[in-house]
N, C-alpha and C positions, 0 to 999 in steps of 0.2 A: 497389543495395541497397533501391530501391523495389520491391516485390513485388505492384502493383498495376500490369498491362498491358493494351492494348488490341491483341487479335491478331484478323483475320477481321472487324473492325467490332465485337467485342464486349470487355466488360471482364471480366479475370479478375484474382481475387487468387490469388497462387501459381499454381497450376495447376488453380483452380474456378472456373468460369464464375460471375459476382455474378449474372448473368439467371437460372440454375437457383437461386442460393439464393433470390433473390427467389420465383420460383415456388413451393419449397418452404417457406418461412419467412413470406411475405408481407413487407410493405411499410408502415411505414419500416424499415429494417433494416440494424443496424451490422454492418458487413464490417472484422475485425481481422485484420493479418496474423503470426502468429507469428514468422516469421524475422525481420520489421522488428522487432518488439519487442526480441526476442533481439538482434538485431543492434546496435540502439541502447544497450540495458542493458551489454553487453560492449564496445561503443567507450567507453562513458562509464567503464566499470570498469578498463579499460587506461590510460584518460589520467589516473584517479587513482592508478594502482598504485604511484607511489611515495612514496604518503602512506598513512596509517593513512586508513580512510574505510569509511562506511556508506552505501552510496545507498537513499533512503527514498522510494518511491512514493508519492504521495499519493493517498488513496482517494476524497477529494473532487473529483477528475478523471476517476476510472472506478473502479466499485465492481464492475466486470463479473469473476464467480468465475473464469473461465475465463483471463482475463488477470492475474488477481492470482496463478492456480495458475504459468503461466508464468513470472512474475516472482518467486514464494517459490521454484522450483525451480533460478533462477539464483543464490538466496541473495540475494535482494534486503531491504531491510528496509522499512517502512512508517511514512508519518506520517498518524496517526489523529485524528481529534476525538470520537470518543464509541465506547462500550462495543459497539455494534451493528457498528462498524468493526471493531474488535477481534474480534469473534466472526467476522466475515467474513473478515477474513485467517486466522484458524485454521481455519474452515471451507476455505479454501484451500491447506491444506498450509503457511502461514507461520507464521514463529518468533515467539511474543510477545517474546523476549528482543531481538529486532531492531525493535521500534516504538516509536516517538516520540508520544506522545500530547499534540497540541496543544491549542486552543483555551480558551476562557475560561468555558465553560458546563458543566464537567465536575460531574456530580452525585457525590455522596458514593457511591451505590452504583456507578458507573463509576469511581470511584478506589480502591473496594476490588477490583471486580474487575480493574481493572489489576495491581496488587498483589500481588493471588494470582496473576496470569497469570505476572508477573515481567518486565513490562516495561523496554525500556533506560532509559526516562526521560521523565518530564512534562517539557514546556515549559512552565514558569508565568511571569506577567506580572504579578504583584502580590505584596506580603506577605500579604494574606489569603488568598491562594491557596497559597501555600506553608505557611501556619499550618493550614488547613484538611487538605491532604496530610498533614501531618505529625501531627496530630490522629488521621487514619485511620490511617497506618501505625504509630503508637504504640499504637494499641489492636488492632492485627494482629501486635503484635511484629515489625513488618519496619521496615527502612530503605528511604525512599523516594528513588530517582535524581531528579533534576531538573537540569534546563538554564534557567538564568535568561535570558529574552528580554528583552531593551532597545533 
């Protein structure tokens, strides 16, 4: 399952020499295995197959567009904390309807963007936040999907 291996004293990611990547792109360099990301996602998805579920990758852990594109192509949802992260998901081909918008510092502009893009739900943490989201949704003539975090 791990796609990083030593061969002849050299480190490889899948079938690519990490040394050749470092020469080409410089260091420090982050190298990810598409196969590993795909296998881990599919294993988790299979483990949850007996229950309705949405696997959401947290963009705060890694906002690399290539990683997001891999996950979007696998049908992943995304856990976002800003309008900028929502735009990154969309740029990578992700579906806004599979985004959970968490965090306590959502601006009115970000809430409006998320409502217009049709996100799956806002994670809310206070009555004041619910009221703010509700006010913006009413102005846009939309119903705001929320999940209450306790």
